[in-house]
C-alpha positions in Angstrom: 3.7 -15.6 -21.5 0.0 -15.3 -21.2 -2.1 -12.6 -23.1 -1.8 -9.1 -21.8 -4.6 -6.5 -22.1 -3.6 -2.9 -21.6 -6.7 -0.9 -20.7 -6.1 2.8 -21.4 -3.3 4.0 -23.8 -2.1 7.1 -21.9 1.4 7.7 -20.5 1.5 4.5 -18.4 -0.3 2.4 -21.1 2.1 3.4 -23.8 5.1 2.8 -21.5 3.7 -0.7 -20.6 3.4 -1.5 -24.3 7.0 -0.6 -24.8 8.0 -2.9 -21.9 6.3 -5.9 -23.3 7.6 -5.2 -26.8 11.2 -5.1 -25.5 11.1 -7.8 -22.8 8.3 -10.2 -23.8 8.0 -10.1 -27.6 6.3 -13.5 -27.4 3.3 -12.0 -25.4 0.0 -11.5 -27.1 -0.6 -7.8 -26.2 -4.0 -6.1 -26.8 -4.5 -2.4 -26.4 -8.0 -1.4 -25.2 -8.9 2.2 -25.6 -11.9 4.2 -26.8 -10.4 4.7 -30.2 -7.6 2.8 -32.1 -4.3 4.4 -31.5 -2.7 6.0 -34.6 0.3 3.7 -34.3 0.9 0.4 -32.4 4.1 -1.5 -31.8 4.8 -4.6 -33.8 2.8 -7.6 -32.8 0.3 -5.6 -30.7 -3.4 -5.1 -31.6 -6.3 -2.9 -30.6 -9.6 -4.3 -29.3 -12.8 -2.5 -28.4 -14.0 -2.9 -24.9 -16.8 -5.3 -26.0 -14.3 -7.5 -27.9 -11.9 -7.5 -24.9 -14.6 -8.8 -22.6 -15.4 -11.6 -25.0 -11.7 -12.5 -25.3 -10.9 -12.7 -21.6 -9.6 -15.9 -20.1 -8.4 -16.8 -16.5 -4.8 -16.6 -17.9 -5.2 -12.9 -19.0 -3.1 -10.3 -17.3 -5.1 -7.0 -17.4 -3.1 -3.8 -16.8 -5.5 -0.9 -16.2 -4.5 2.7 -16.4 -4.7 4.2 -12.9 -7.6 6.4 -13.9 -9.7 3.4 -14.9 -12.3 2.9 -12.2 -12.7 -0.5 -10.5 -16.3 -0.7 -11.7 -15.3 -0.5 -15.3 -17.1 -3.4 -17.2 -13.8 -4.9 -18.4 -12.2 -4.8 -15.0 -15.3 -6.4 -13.4 -15.4 -9.1 -16.2 -11.7 -9.8 -15.7 -12.1 -10.3 -12.0 -15.2 -12.5 -12.5 -13.4 -14.9 -14.8 -10.3 -15.1 -12.6 -7.9 -13.0 -14.6 -5.3 -11.0 -12.7 -5.8 -7.2 -12.6 -3.4 -4.4 -11.5 -1.8 -1.3 -12.9 1.5 -1.2 -14.9 3.2 0.1 -11.7 1.6 -2.7 -9.7 3.0 -5.2 -12.2 6.5 -3.6 -11.9 6.4 -3.8 -8.1 5.4 -7.4 -8.2 7.9 -8.6 -10.9 10.8 -6.2 -11.1 11.1 -3.9 -8.0 14.4 -4.4 -6.1 14.4 -5.2 -2.5 15.2 -1.7 -1.4 12.1 -0.1 -3.1 10.1 2.3 -1.0 6.5 3.1 -1.8 4.9 6.3 -0.5 1.3 7.4 -0.4 -1.1 9.7 1.5 -4.0 12.0 0.9 -1.5 14.9 1.0 2.2 15.1 1.5 3.2 12.1 -0.7 4.8 14.1 -3.5 6.7 16.4 -1.2 7.8 13.4 0.9 9.1 11.6 -2.2 10.9 14.7 -3.5 12.5 15.3 -0.1 13.4 11.6 0.4 15.0 11.5 -3.1 16.9 14.7 -2.3 18.2 13.4 1.0 19.2 10.0 -0.4 21.1 11.7 -3.2 23.0 13.9 -0.7 23.7 10.8 1.3 25.2 9.0 -1.7 22.4 6.4 -1.9 21.5 5.2 -5.4 17.9 6.2 -5.7 15.3 7.4 -8.2 11.9 9.0 -7.8 9.2 7.2 -9.9 5.4 6.9 -10.2 3.2 10.0 -9.8 6.2 12.3 -9.3 8.3 10.9 -12.1 8.4 8.5 -15.0 6.4 5.2 -15.0 8.7 2.4 -13.7 7.4 -0.2 -16.3 8.9 0.8 -19.6 11.3 -0.6 -22.2 14.2 0.7 -20.1 13.7 -0.6 -16.6 15.0 1.4 -13.6 18.4 0.3 -12.3 18.5 2.2 -9.0 18.9 -0.1 -6.0 16.5 2.0 -3.9 13.7 3.5 -6.0 11.1 5.7 -4.3 7.6 5.2 -5.8 4.8 7.7 -5.3 1.5 5.8 -5.4 -2.0 7.3 -5.7 -5.0 5.5 -4.3 -6.0 4.8 -7.9 -2.8 2.8 -8.3 -3.2 1.1 -4.9 -6.8 -0.2 -5.3 -5.5 -3.6 -6.6 -1.9 -3.4 -5.7 -0.3 -6.9 -5.4 1.4 -8.2 -2.3 5.0 -7.2 -2.6 6.3 -6.7 0.9 8.3 -3.5 0.1 8.8 -0.8 2.7 5.6 1.4 2.6 4.7 4.8 4.1 1.4 6.6 4.4 1.9 10.3 5.1 -1.7 11.3 5.9 -5.3 10.0 5.5 -8.1 12.4 4.9 -11.4 12.2 3.1 -10.7 12.2 -0.7 -11.5 10.6 -4.0 -14.8 9.1 -2.7 -16.7 9.1 -6.0 -13.9 7.1 -7.7 -13.6 4.5 -4.9 -17.2 4.3 -4.1 -17.0 5.2 -0.4 -14.5 6.4 2.2 -13.9 2.9 3.6 -12.7 1.6 0.2 -10.5 4.7 -0.3 -8.8 4.2 3.1 -8.4 0.5 2.4 -6.6 1.3 -0.9 -4.2 3.6 0.8 -3.5 1.1 3.5 -3.4 -2.0 1.2 0.3 -3.0 1.8 -0.4 -2.9 5.6 -3.5 -5.0 5.2 -1.9 -7.8 3.2 -0.9 -11.0 5.0 1.9 -10.7 6.0 1.7 -6.9 6.3 4.4 -4.9 4.6 6.8 -3.1 6.9 6.6 0.6 7.1 5.4 3.8 8.7 2.2 5.7 9.3 1.0 8.6 11.5 0.1 7.5 15.0 -3.5 8.7 14.6 -3.8 6.5 11.4 -2.4 3.5 13.2 -4.8 3.9 16.1 -7.8 4.5 13.9 -7.0 1.5 11.6 -5.7 -0.9 14.3 -2.3 -1.2 12.6 0.4 -3.1 14.4 4.1 -4.1 13.9 5.8 -4.3 11.5 4.2 -0.8 10.9 5.8 1.9 13.1 4.4 5.3 14.1 6.3 8.2 12.4 6.2 10.0 15.7 8.1 7.1 17.4 11.0 7.2 15.0 11.5 11.0 14.6 9.4 13.0 17.1 8.5 16.6 16.5 9.3 19.0 19.4 7.5 22.2 18.4 9.1 22.9 15.0 12.2 20.8 15.7 13.0 17.3 14.5 14.1 15.2 17.4 16.7 12.6 16.5 18.4 10.1 18.9 21.5 12.3 19.0 20.5 15.8 18.2 17.8 18.3 17.3 17.2 20.2 14.1 15.1 23.3 13.4 14.4 23.1 9.6 12.7 26.5 9.4 15.9 28.1 10.5 17.6 26.7 7.4 14.8 27.1 4.9 11.5 29.0 5.4 9.5 26.4 3.4 9.5 24.5 6.6 7.5 27.1 8.5 4.6 25.3 6.7 3.4 22.4 8.9 2.8 20.3 5.7 6.3 20.7 4.5 7.7 20.0 8.0 5.7 16.8 8.2 6.9 15.8 4.8 10.5 16.4 5.8 9.9 14.3 9.0 8.5 11.5 6.9 11.4 11.6 4.5 13.9 11.5 7.4 12.1 8.5 9.0 12.7 6.5 5.8 16.2 7.9 5.2 17.2 6.5 8.6 16.9 3.0 7.0 19.9 3.9 4.9 22.1 5.9 7.2 22.7 6.9 10.9 21.2 10.0 12.6 24.5 11.8 12.8 25.1 11.6 9.0 21.5 12.6 8.3 21.6 15.6 10.5 24.8 16.7 8.8 23.2 16.4 5.4 20.2 18.4 6.5 22.3 21.2 7.9 24.4 21.3 4.8 21.9 20.9 2.0 18.4 21.8 3.3 18.9 25.5 2.5 19.1 24.7 -1.2 15.9 22.7 -1.4 13.3 24.5 -3.5 10.3 22.3 -3.3 7.9 21.2 -6.0 5.8 23.1 -8.5 2.1 23.8 -7.5 2.9 23.3 -3.8 3.1 26.6 -2.0 5.0 27.9 -5.0 5.9 31.6 -5.0 5.2 33.2 -8.3 7.5 36.2 -9.1 5.8 39.5 -9.5 6.7 43.2 -8.9 3.5 44.5 -7.4 4.6 44.3 -3.8 2.2 41.3 -3.1 3.2 37.7 -2.8 1.4 35.4 -5.3 1.4 31.7 -4.3 0.3 28.8 -6.4 -0.8 25.9 -4.2 -3.0 24.3 -6.9 -2.4 20.8 -5.5 -4.0 21.6 -2.1 -7.2 19.9 -3.0 -8.4 19.1 0.6 -9.2 21.6 3.4 -6.4 20.2 5.6 -3.8 21.2 3.0 -5.2 24.7 2.8 -4.9 25.1 6.5 -1.2 24.3 6.3 -0.6 26.8 3.6 -2.4 29.5 5.6 -0.2 28.8 8.6 3.0 29.4 6.6 2.0 33.0 5.9 0.0 33.6 9.1 1.7 36.9 9.9 0.4 38.6 6.7 -3.1 39.4 5.3 -4.1 36.6 2.9 -6.6 36.7 0.0 -7.5 33.1 -0.5 -8.9 31.6 -3.7 -10.9 28.5 -2.6 -13.2 26.4 -4.8 -13.8 23.5 -7.1 -15.6 20.2 -7.2 -17.6 19.0 -4.1 -16.3 15.6 -3.1 -17.7 15.5 0.3 -15.2 17.8 2.0 -15.9 19.3 5.4 -14.8 22.9 5.8 -15.6 23.2 9.5 -12.1 22.9 10.9 -10.7 25.1 8.1 -13.2 27.8 9.0 -12.3 27.6 12.7 -8.6 27.8 11.9 -9.3 31.0 9.8 -11.3 32.5 12.6 -8.3 32.0 15.0 -5.8 33.2 12.5 -7.6 36.3 11.2 -6.5 38.4 8.3 -7.8 35.8 5.8 -10.3 36.8 3.1 -11.6 33.8 1.2 -13.1 34.1 -2.3 -15.4 31.2 -2.9 -16.3 29.6 -6.2 -17.4 26.4 -7.7 -19.5 23.5 -6.4 -18.0 23.7 -2.8 -19.0 27.3 -2.4 -22.4 26.8 -0.6 -20.9 24.3 1.8 -17.8 26.4 2.5 -20.0 29.5 2.9 -22.1 27.8 5.5 -19.0 26.8 7.5 -17.4 30.3 7.3 -20.7 31.9 8.3 -20.9 29.7 11.4 -17.3 30.6 12.3 -17.9 34.3 11.7 -15.3 34.4 8.9 -16.1 37.1 6.3 -15.9 35.9 2.7 -16.5 36.9 -0.9 -18.3 34.9 -3.6 -17.3 34.6 -7.2 -19.2 33.2 -10.2 -16.3 31.0 -11.2 -12.5 30.7 -11.0 -12.1 33.4 -13.6 -14.2 35.8 -11.5 -12.2 34.9 -8.4 -9.0 35.7 -10.2 -10.4 39.0 -11.2 -11.5 39.9 -7.7 -8.3 38.9 -5.9 -6.1 41.8 -7.0 -8.8 44.3 -6.0 -9.0 42.9 -2.5 -5.3 42.2 -1.7 -3.3 45.2 -0.5 0.5 45.8 -0.9 2.5 43.4 1.3 -0.3 40.8 1.5 -0.5 37.3 0.0 -2.7 36.1 -2.9 -3.0 32.4 -2.3 -4.5 29.9 -4.7 -5.1 27.0 -2.4 -8.4 25.6 -3.7 -9.3 23.0 -1.1 -11.0 21.0 -3.8 -10.3 19.3 -7.1 -10.8 20.9 -10.5 -14.1 20.8 -12.2 -15.5 21.9 -15.6 -14.5 23.9 -17.5 -11.0 23.1 -16.1 -9.6 19.6 -16.7 -7.0 19.5 -14.0 -4.8 21.4 -11.5 -2.3 22.3 -14.2 -4.9 24.2 -16.2 -6.0 26.2 -13.1 -2.4 26.8 -12.2 -1.7 28.1 -15.6 -4.5 30.7 -15.3 -3.1 31.7 -11.9 0.4 32.2 -13.4 -1.2 34.2 -16.3 -3.0 36.5 -13.9 0.1 37.0 -11.7 2.1 37.7 -14.9 0.0 40.9 -15.4 1.7 42.3 -12.3 5.3 41.5 -13.4 
């Protein structure tokens, strides 16, 4: 076993170190992080980044934490000397993933698709397990035993994903994560990586993505497998109206995620059995936290945490779900090159939406809303927006935190912003 460098000792890095300790105790495992960890497993050592660069050989296997950028000096040095670079999840997909593994990615919709697909497979009696972004890291001391794992992959994980040939799905492709990847072309290439390998992985993509990227068989268009007829899913032997069973699916985003999950589920069952499972079990599906999540209050207003809606397209889908009610929208965060023109036009058509703008995107969003004649409020920051919202929203209306942008200082991530939203809503319980 060649030497293994684990770059970044977070959740995935620690899980990977446990894997090598349990399955390859002969491996020379080096942990590279800013500071030496308080404890290391037997036989494993810490190196500084400078020491790691000097110790690289073509036989080194470098496993980078997904958050480590491709222009990191150690990554660049590893590639230059011919070492192999991927993430712990990429390593698992290459060396351990069973034939029935499904990988799912997308700018938006991937987590909901994975959750719905796992839900449907469980109800169909298929041995499955949700892993990756939505669950535990697959590379750990205890390897997954499910015959059909479903893996959620971020673009960070996919940048250097090895050729594996597993069934792959992309749910959507918008402009996102440009600073990390360097430009939009590299971001799109990461999301599409399994389809760009030779031979291409089999799988599914939206028809618009297939046309824009020139994808061909064995990739199939989602629309060709399960068409949407209005708000109904059209199967070969029947139709189903999901919103009649569960109002989550009045949201276009949730409906598209369900359609994507059904497309993959048909690899494991027939349409009749799938329709029966949907009719029987879809009413009990409750969705994921931070995705159009209704927060209980007693003030006669509906508070909705949609903290993971970090692109304008996702905000538009949330607005559509509650389009019959007045909405006070908290919109703001880091400017990563988003375009708010289409969102502003959708708000103008829908009406009854009052955005409160904050953060780096505020000037750009304000320009788009002004052009579309959408009235808006401005806030100094997220705290100010939270303070303003209850004063604007009337009884019977919706207070929607659907930021349309990623977190920025002083907030580290979506969970921190969501916690502040929960706290504010809790004042009205």
